[in-house]
C-alpha positions, 0 to 999 in steps of 0.5 A: 454293144457300147452304151454310147452307141445305143444312146444315138437310137430313137425309142422305136429303134431301141424297142426293136433292138431289145425285141431282136436281142430277146429273141436271140437270147431265147434261141441261145437258151434253147441251144444251151439246153440241147448242148449245142451252144458253141459260145456260152459267153454270148448269153451273158453279153446278150443279157447285158445288152438288154439291160443297157437298153432297159437302162436307157429306156428307164432314164428317158421315162424318168426324164434323167436323159432324153433319147436321140430324135425326141423333140425338144418341145417336151416341157419339163417342170421347172422349179417355179412350176413345182411351187404352184 
């Protein structure tokens, strides 16, 4: 999944997607241990997708980039607010 596609999701959708990917990763790890994994590259791709989602969530948390669907009413500190 590309990062520009993930940026269109809301926070709740991203958290749900992350949960689903983590479940799938867990199941693939079990299949790997039992030597039933057909495509080992799928593990790497899932880990990267989870990392992309974590990056987007951290950017939102730190105020670097807001998520889609968030209200623009959130006040960010301007330079004049910081001096007070």
